[in-house]
C-alpha positions in Angstrom: -72.9 -62.7 21.3 -75.8 -65.6 21.5 -73.5 -68.4 20.2 -70.1 -69.1 18.4 -71.0 -69.5 14.3 -70.9 -72.9 12.6 -69.3 -72.5 9.2 -69.3 -74.6 6.3 -66.5 -73.9 3.2 -67.4 -76.0 0.0 -63.8 -76.3 -1.5 -60.3 -76.9 -0.5 -58.2 -74.7 -2.6 -56.4 -71.9 -1.8 -59.7 -69.6 -0.8 -61.3 -72.1 1.2 -58.7 -73.2 3.0 -57.3 -69.4 4.0 -60.6 -68.6 4.8 -60.9 -71.5 7.1 -57.4 -70.3 9.1 -58.9 -66.9 9.0 -62.0 -68.0 10.7 -60.4 -69.9 13.2 -58.1 -66.9 13.9 -61.2 -65.4 15.1 -62.6 -68.3 16.8 -65.5 -69.5 14.8 -66.1 -73.2 14.0 -65.7 -74.3 10.3 -65.3 -77.3 8.4 -64.3 -77.5 5.4 -65.6 -79.8 2.4 -63.4 -81.1 -0.6 -64.4 -82.9 -3.8 -60.9 -84.6 -4.2 -60.3 -87.6 -2.9 -57.6 -85.4 -0.7 -56.1 -82.1 -0.9 -53.7 -81.3 -3.1 -53.1 -78.9 -6.1 -51.9 -80.0 -10.0 -51.1 -76.7 -10.7 -47.9 -74.8 -11.1 -46.7 -71.4 -9.8 -48.7 -68.7 -8.1 -47.7 -65.3 -7.5 -48.5 -63.5 -4.2 -47.9 -59.9 -3.6 -48.3 -57.7 -0.8 -52.0 -57.1 -0.4 -52.6 -60.9 0.8 -49.1 -61.5 2.1 -50.2 -59.5 4.7 -52.8 -61.4 5.3 -50.7 -64.7 5.3 -48.8 -62.9 8.1 -51.8 -62.2 10.1 -52.8 -65.6 11.0 -49.1 -66.9 11.1 -47.9 -68.1 8.0 -45.4 -65.2 7.0 -42.2 -67.7 8.3 -43.7 -70.2 6.1 -44.3 -68.2 2.9 -40.7 -67.3 3.3 -39.3 -70.8 3.9 -41.3 -71.9 0.7 -41.8 -69.0 -1.8 -38.9 -67.1 -3.8 -39.0 -63.5 -3.3 -38.6 -61.4 -5.9 -37.2 -58.1 -6.3 -36.1 -55.2 -8.0 -34.3 -56.8 -11.3 -37.7 -58.1 -12.3 -38.8 -56.7 -15.8 -40.9 -55.9 -18.9 -39.5 -57.1 -22.3 -40.5 -57.0 -25.9 -40.4 -60.1 -27.7 -36.6 -60.0 -28.6 -35.3 -59.5 -25.0 -35.6 -55.5 -25.4 -36.1 -54.3 -21.9 -39.8 -52.2 -21.3 -40.0 -51.3 -17.9 -39.2 -52.3 -14.5 -41.8 -54.4 -12.9 -43.5 -53.4 -9.3 -42.9 -55.7 -6.8 -43.7 -53.4 -3.7 -46.2 -51.1 -2.2 -46.0 -47.8 -1.6 -44.2 -47.7 1.7 -41.1 -50.3 -0.4 -42.0 -53.2 1.2 -41.3 -56.1 -0.8 -43.3 -59.0 -0.1 -43.7 -60.5 -3.4 -43.2 -64.3 -3.8 -43.7 -67.0 -6.4 -44.8 -70.1 -4.9 -45.9 -73.5 -6.2 -49.6 -73.7 -5.4 -49.2 -77.2 -3.8 -47.1 -75.6 -1.4 -49.4 -72.8 -0.6 -52.5 -75.4 -0.6 -50.4 -78.0 1.8 -49.0 -75.1 4.0 -52.8 -73.5 4.2 -54.0 -77.5 5.2 -51.2 -78.0 7.9 -52.2 -75.0 9.7 -55.9 -76.1 10.3 -56.6 -78.7 13.2 -57.3 -82.3 12.3 -60.6 -83.0 11.4 -61.3 -79.7 9.7 -60.8 -80.7 6.2 -63.3 -83.6 5.0 -62.1 -84.7 1.3 -64.1 -87.0 -0.6 -67.0 -84.6 -0.6 -68.7 -83.4 -3.9 -71.4 -80.9 -3.3 -74.6 -81.9 -5.0 -77.1 -79.8 -3.6 -78.2 -76.9 -1.4 -81.2 -75.6 0.7 -81.8 -73.0 3.7 -84.7 -71.5 6.0 -84.4 -68.2 7.9 -82.7 -70.3 10.9 -80.0 -72.9 9.1 -78.0 -73.7 5.5 -78.2 -77.5 4.5 -75.5 -78.8 2.0 -75.8 -82.4 0.5 -73.0 -84.6 -0.9 -72.5 -87.1 -3.5 -71.3 -89.6 -0.9 -74.5 -89.2 1.1 -73.4 -87.0 3.3 -75.5 -84.0 4.5 -74.5 -81.0 6.6 -75.9 -77.9 8.5 -74.2 -74.6 9.2 -75.6 -71.1 10.0 -73.3 -70.0 7.0 -72.2 -71.9 4.0 -69.1 -70.4 1.7 -69.2 -71.2 -1.8 -65.3 -71.5 -2.8 -65.9 -74.3 -5.2 -64.3 -72.3 -8.4 -65.3 -71.1 -11.5 -67.5 -73.9 -12.2 -69.3 -73.5 -8.7 -72.0 -76.1 -8.2 -73.6 -73.2 -5.7 -73.4 -70.2 -7.4 -77.0 -70.7 -9.1 -78.4 -70.9 -5.6 -77.3 -67.2 -5.3 -77.2 -65.7 -8.9 -78.7 -67.6 -12.3 -76.5 -69.3 -13.9 -74.2 -67.6 -16.8 -71.4 -69.2 -19.3 -67.9 -68.7 -18.4 -66.4 -65.6 -21.2 -63.6 -67.4 -23.1 -60.7 -64.9 -23.9 -59.4 -66.3 -26.8 -56.0 -67.4 -25.4 -54.7 -70.3 -23.5 -52.0 -70.9 -21.2 -49.3 -73.2 -21.3 -47.5 -73.8 -17.8 -44.9 -76.0 -16.1 -41.9 -76.0 -14.0 -38.6 -76.8 -14.9 -35.9 -77.8 -12.4 -33.4 -74.8 -12.1 -30.7 -77.0 -12.1 -31.4 -77.6 -15.4 -31.1 -73.9 -16.4 -28.4 -72.6 -13.7 -27.8 -69.4 -15.1 -31.5 -68.7 -14.7 -32.0 -66.0 -12.1 -34.2 -66.8 -9.5 -34.9 -63.3 -7.9 -36.9 -62.0 -10.6 -40.3 -62.2 -12.5 -40.0 -61.5 -15.7 -42.4 -61.0 -18.9 -41.8 -61.3 -22.7 -44.1 -59.2 -24.5 -44.8 -60.0 -28.4 -47.9 -59.7 -31.0 -51.1 -61.8 -30.0 -48.8 -63.7 -26.8 -46.7 -63.2 -24.0 -44.1 -65.2 -21.7 -43.9 -65.2 -17.7 -41.6 -66.8 -16.0 -40.5 -66.6 -12.3 -39.2 -68.8 -9.2 -40.8 -70.7 -7.0 -40.2 -73.2 -4.0 -37.2 -71.1 -3.0 -35.9 -70.8 -6.4 -35.2 -74.7 -6.8 -37.8 -74.2 -9.9 -38.6 -72.0 -12.3 -42.8 -71.7 -13.3 -43.1 -70.6 -16.6 -46.6 -69.8 -18.6 -46.8 -69.4 -22.2 -49.8 -67.0 -23.2 -51.0 -68.1 -26.6 -54.1 -67.4 -28.5 -56.3 -69.8 -29.7 -60.0 -70.3 -32.1 -60.1 -73.9 -30.2 -62.7 -73.0 -26.8 -61.8 -75.5 -23.8 -62.7 -76.4 -20.6 -61.2 -74.4 -18.2 -58.9 -76.9 -16.5 -55.6 -76.9 -14.5 -54.4 -80.1 -15.6 -55.1 -80.6 -19.4 -52.2 -81.9 -21.2 -50.5 -79.8 -23.5 -47.7 -80.4 -26.3 -43.9 -79.2 -25.4 -43.5 -78.9 -29.0 -46.4 -76.9 -29.8 -45.3 -74.5 -27.0 -41.5 -74.1 -28.3 -43.1 -73.2 -32.0 -45.3 -70.6 -30.1 -42.2 -68.4 -29.0 -39.5 -69.7 -31.5 -37.7 -66.7 -32.8 -38.3 -64.8 -29.1 -35.5 -64.0 -26.9 -33.1 -67.2 -26.7 -33.8 -66.8 -23.3 -37.0 -68.7 -23.5 -35.5 -70.6 -25.8 -33.2 -71.9 -23.6 -35.6 -72.8 -20.9 -38.5 -74.4 -23.2 -35.9 -76.9 -24.5 -35.3 -78.3 -20.8 -39.7 -78.7 -21.3 -40.6 -82.4 -21.1 -44.1 -82.1 -19.6 -46.5 -79.2 -20.3 -50.3 -78.4 -19.1 -52.9 -76.2 -21.2 -55.1 -74.2 -19.3 -58.1 -72.1 -21.3 -58.3 -68.9 -19.6 -61.6 -67.9 -18.6 -63.6 -65.4 -16.7 -67.0 -64.1 -15.8 -68.8 -60.8 -16.2 -69.1 -59.5 -12.3 -71.8 -60.5 -10.7 -74.4 -58.2 -9.1 -75.1 -60.4 -5.9 -72.9 -62.6 -4.2 -75.0 -63.6 -1.5 -78.6 -64.8 -0.9 -79.2 -65.6 3.1 -76.9 -67.8 5.0 -75.0 -68.7 1.6 -72.2 -66.2 0.4 -69.6 -66.8 -2.5 -65.9 -66.6 -2.4 -63.1 -66.6 -4.7 -63.4 -67.9 -8.1 -67.1 -68.8 -7.2 -67.6 -64.9 -6.7 -65.2 -63.7 -9.2 -62.8 -65.7 -11.9 -60.3 -63.5 -13.5 -57.7 -63.8 -16.0 -54.6 -63.7 -14.8 -53.1 -60.6 -16.3 -52.5 -59.1 -12.9 -51.7 -62.3 -10.7 -54.6 -61.8 -8.5 -56.9 -64.6 -8.3 -55.2 -66.0 -5.5 -54.8 -62.6 -4.0 -58.0 -61.6 -4.0 -59.5 -65.0 -2.7 -57.4 -64.3 0.2 -58.5 -60.8 0.7 -62.0 -62.4 1.1 -61.0 -64.5 3.1 -59.8 -62.1 5.9 -62.8 -59.8 5.3 -65.0 -62.5 5.7 -63.5 -63.4 9.1 -63.0 -60.0 10.2 -66.8 -59.2 10.0 -68.3 -62.8 11.1 -66.2 -62.6 14.2 -68.5 -60.1 15.5 -71.6 -61.8 14.1 -74.0 -64.7 15.6 -76.7 -67.0 14.3 -79.2 -64.2 14.0 -77.2 -61.5 12.1 -75.1 -64.1 9.8 -76.9 -63.0 7.3 -76.6 -59.4 7.5 -72.7 -59.9 8.1 -72.7 -61.8 4.6 -74.1 -59.2 3.0 -72.1 -56.7 4.4 -68.7 -58.6 3.3 -70.3 -58.6 -0.3 -70.7 -54.9 0.0 -67.4 -54.2 1.0 -65.8 -56.7 -1.6 -67.9 -57.0 -4.6 -66.6 -53.5 -6.3 -63.0 -54.1 -5.3 -62.9 -57.6 -7.2 -65.0 -55.9 -10.2 -62.3 -53.5 -10.5 -59.5 -56.1 -10.4 -61.2 -58.5 -12.9 -61.9 -55.4 -15.6 -57.9 -54.8 -14.5 -56.4 -58.3 -15.8 -58.8 -57.9 -19.2 -57.4 -54.7 -19.7 -53.9 -55.8 -19.0 -54.3 -58.6 -21.4 -54.4 -56.4 -24.0 -51.1 -54.8 -23.2 -49.4 -58.3 -22.7 -50.5 -59.4 -25.8 -49.8 -56.1 -27.8 -53.3 -55.2 -29.0 -51.7 -52.0 -29.7 -50.4 -50.5 -33.8 -47.9 -48.5 -31.8 -45.8 -50.3 -29.4 -44.5 -47.1 -28.2 -47.8 -46.7 -26.4 -48.2 -49.8 -25.0 -44.8 -49.4 -23.7 -45.5 -45.9 -22.0 -48.7 -47.9 -20.4 -46.6 -50.6 -19.0 -44.7 -48.2 -17.4 -47.3 -46.2 -16.1 -49.2 -49.2 -14.8 -46.6 -49.2 -12.2 -49.1 -46.8 -10.1 -52.0 -48.8 -10.4 -50.2 -51.7 -9.0 -48.8 -49.7 -5.9 -52.7 -48.8 -5.0 -53.6 -52.5 -5.6 -50.5 -53.5 -3.4 -51.2 -51.2 -0.4 -54.9 -52.1 -0.4 -55.7 -53.2 3.7 -58.9 -54.7 3.4 -58.8 -55.5 7.5 -59.9 -51.9 8.7 -62.9 -51.6 6.6 -63.8 -54.5 7.6 -63.6 -53.9 11.1 -65.9 -51.0 10.7 -68.4 -53.0 8.7 -68.5 -55.5 11.7 -68.9 -52.5 14.4 -71.3 -51.1 12.3 -73.4 -54.1 12.3 -73.1 -54.7 16.9 
């Protein structure tokens, strides 16, 4: 080993902060640069599944997930829009291990940030430029700061400033749907169960609810069609009455929950076609910067966590000279896996929005989908990443 790597991560969301933790755990020097004036998250719920929780445990955050999350179990169900049950929801891997949690995004971000040494995260740094040569990479920011690193990781989301330095710019693909998202205090809907994930499926729309923050809050998402393209945003305001109208006449349980909604946010759903390349020399992409996906498998955050642990495992064996090859190995390990998940999320969205002439066929596919989820949750990227790292040595 010539020297410990110095890594700069651009983006202080879930993917960037987890990657920083995973790299720190491997003894790699790392700094995170976030454009917002402070680390935080406006968004509502995130669904953590076994394929990422095992990695949160690896870096020592298992107890925090247990504390702040809300474990969902075998009572989780899919329903038709009127409340008729369709099928159970797969919440375990093939071994029966249940590590499936609803979490508030703000709790997850705060947990990841707090686990890093003081001074690791630098807020108020909006990336404006990048350059590199054979020896070093440089990132410049709007505040006039410029930093050098052996490796730069772009974890700056679907509208990544750094992606064009890796691959030609392309437009995000609008799904034709928006999601109304928000939280309701459990005390306002005291009969709502806090041990399950529930989804209702109807023509052109679907509705999801699961607990977060140890069951203190109920996270809801109402997915509805629209002809209006909007900028992808977690925090655009929505109209609660429009949301209520979209699900009028559905299962009365949904009406009970939505009656308590006073504030909601509207999130336009975009993804991108899978990229053919993530890496250019000393710059590589991670999370939504590499593979933005629709939320219909609940895998956006989970796949970014898989990215982060794979990256850290491979870079643990790299030095300045081998860093570009290590990034190529990381990309090769991850690219097809996440492309499959991206495609799977699109396909599942069609099921959820009942784009079928025969709902019996849809319901059969929903039931059969448990096998796909077991394979998804079984996946542990670390052994393959260790093998990739050893091949570079």
